[in-house]
DRENDO-1510 file (C-alpha; in Angstrom, 1 decimal, always signed):
<recs>
REC; n; res; u; v; w
REC; 1; MET; +0.0; -4.2; -23.9 .
REC; 2; THR; +1.8; -4.2; -20.8 .
REC; 3; GLN; +3.3; -0.9; -21.5 .
REC; 4; LYS; -0.1; +0.7; -21.9 .
REC; 5; LYS; -1.2; -0.9; -18.5 .
REC; 6; ASN; +2.1; +0.6; -16.8 .
REC; 7; GLN; +1.3; +4.0; -18.4 .
REC; 8; SER; -2.2; +4.0; -17.2 .
REC; 9; LYS; -1.1; +3.2; -13.6 .
REC; 10; ILE; +1.5; +5.9; -13.8 .
REC; 11; LYS; -1.0; +8.4; -15.1 .
REC; 12; HIS; -3.4; +7.4; -12.4 .
REC; 13; SER; -1.0; +8.0; -9.7 .
REC; 14; ALA; +0.2; +11.1; -11.0 .
REC; 15; LYS; -3.3; +12.3; -10.8 .
REC; 16; HIS; -3.3; +12.1; -6.9 .
REC; 17; LYS; -1.7; +14.8; -4.9 .
REC; 18; VAL; -1.2; +12.5; -2.1 .
REC; 19; VAL; +0.2; +8.9; -2.5 .
REC; 20; LEU; +1.1; +6.0; -0.2 .
REC; 21; ARG; +4.7; +5.2; +0.1 .
REC; 22; VAL; +3.9; +1.5; +0.8 .
REC; 23; PRO; +6.4; +0.2; -1.8 .
REC; 24; THR; +9.2; +2.3; -0.6 .
REC; 25; LEU; +8.3; +1.1; +3.0 .
REC; 26; MET; +8.1; -2.3; +1.6 .
REC; 27; ALA; +11.6; -2.1; +0.4 .
REC; 28; GLU; +13.2; -0.4; +3.4 .
REC; 29; HIS; +11.7; -3.4; +5.7 .
REC; 30; ARG; +12.8; -6.0; +3.3 .
REC; 31; ILE; +9.2; -7.0; +2.6 .
REC; 32; ARG; +9.5; -8.1; -1.4 .
REC; 33; PHE; +6.0; -9.5; -1.9 .
REC; 34; VAL; +2.4; -7.9; -1.4 .
REC; 35; THR; +1.6; -11.4; +0.0 .
REC; 36; ASP; +4.2; -11.1; +2.7 .
REC; 37; LEU; +2.7; -7.8; +3.7 .
REC; 38; TRP; -0.6; -9.2; +3.6 .
REC; 39; LYS; +0.3; -12.0; +5.9 .
REC; 40; LEU; +1.8; -9.8; +8.3 .
REC; 41; LEU; -1.4; -7.6; +8.4 .
REC; 42; LEU; -3.7; -10.8; +8.8 .
REC; 43; ALA; -1.3; -11.9; +11.6 .
REC; 44; GLN; -2.2; -8.5; +13.5 .
REC; 45; GLY; -5.7; -9.6; +13.6 .
REC; 46; THR; -7.5; -6.2; +13.2 .
REC; 47; VAL; -7.2; -5.7; +9.3 .
REC; 48; ASP; -9.2; -7.6; +7.2 .
REC; 49; ILE; -8.6; -7.0; +3.8 .
REC; 50; SER; -8.1; -9.2; +0.7 .
REC; 51; HIS; -4.9; -9.7; -1.3 .
REC; 52; SER; -6.4; -8.2; -4.5 .
REC; 53; GLN; -7.4; -4.9; -2.5 .
REC; 54; LEU; -4.1; -4.7; -0.7 .
REC; 55; THR; -2.4; -5.2; -4.3 .
REC; 56; ARG; -4.5; -1.9; -5.4 .
REC; 57; VAL; -3.4; +0.0; -2.1 .
REC; 58; VAL; +0.1; -1.0; -2.7 .
REC; 59; ASN; -0.1; +0.2; -6.4 .
REC; 60; ASN; -1.9; +3.4; -5.4 .
REC; 61; THR; -5.0; +2.5; -7.5 .
REC; 62; SER; -7.3; +1.8; -4.6 .
REC; 63; ASN; -10.4; +4.5; -4.1 .
REC; 64; LYS; -10.7; +4.2; -0.4 .
REC; 65; LEU; -8.4; +3.5; +2.7 .
REC; 66; ASP; -9.9; +2.1; +5.9 .
REC; 67; VAL; -8.2; +3.7; +9.1 .
REC; 68; ALA; -7.4; +0.1; +10.5 .
REC; 69; LEU; -5.5; -0.4; +7.5 .
REC; 70; LEU; -3.6; +2.6; +8.0 .
REC; 71; GLU; -2.9; +1.5; +11.8 .
REC; 72; GLY; -1.6; -1.8; +10.8 .
REC; 73; LEU; +0.7; -0.4; +8.1 .
REC; 74; ALA; +2.1; +2.0; +10.3 .
REC; 75; ALA; +2.7; -0.6; +13.0 .
REC; 76; ILE; +4.3; -3.0; +10.4 .
REC; 77; PHE; +6.6; -0.1; +9.3 .
REC; 78; ASP; +7.0; +1.3; +12.7 .
REC; 79; CYS; +5.9; +5.0; +11.8 .
REC; 80; PRO; +3.4; +7.3; +12.5 .
REC; 81; ILE; +0.2; +7.3; +10.0 .
REC; 82; PRO; +1.6; +10.6; +8.1 .
REC; 83; ASP; +5.1; +8.9; +7.2 .
REC; 84; LEU; +2.6; +6.3; +5.0 .
REC; 85; PHE; +2.2; +9.4; +2.7 .
REC; 86; GLU; +4.1; +11.6; +0.3 .
REC; 87; ARG; +3.0; +14.6; -1.6 .
</recs>
């Protein structure tokens, strides 16, 4: 069952031509858990996002992205917004 879920995530992500690099950036900045990233975003005070929605963003399964979220992620990862994405 888990393998099917993982395959569907891969297929879903493969449909997108542009994906967020959040998992890679998290690893580069030694942020191991979505909870840690979530706490950093909430501490900024400009991003209001639930943990479950952030998990979908990190897994590239979210349907929408908020500009404030992108700005918050760019601030945490110390990069311009375009660097959050890859083709």
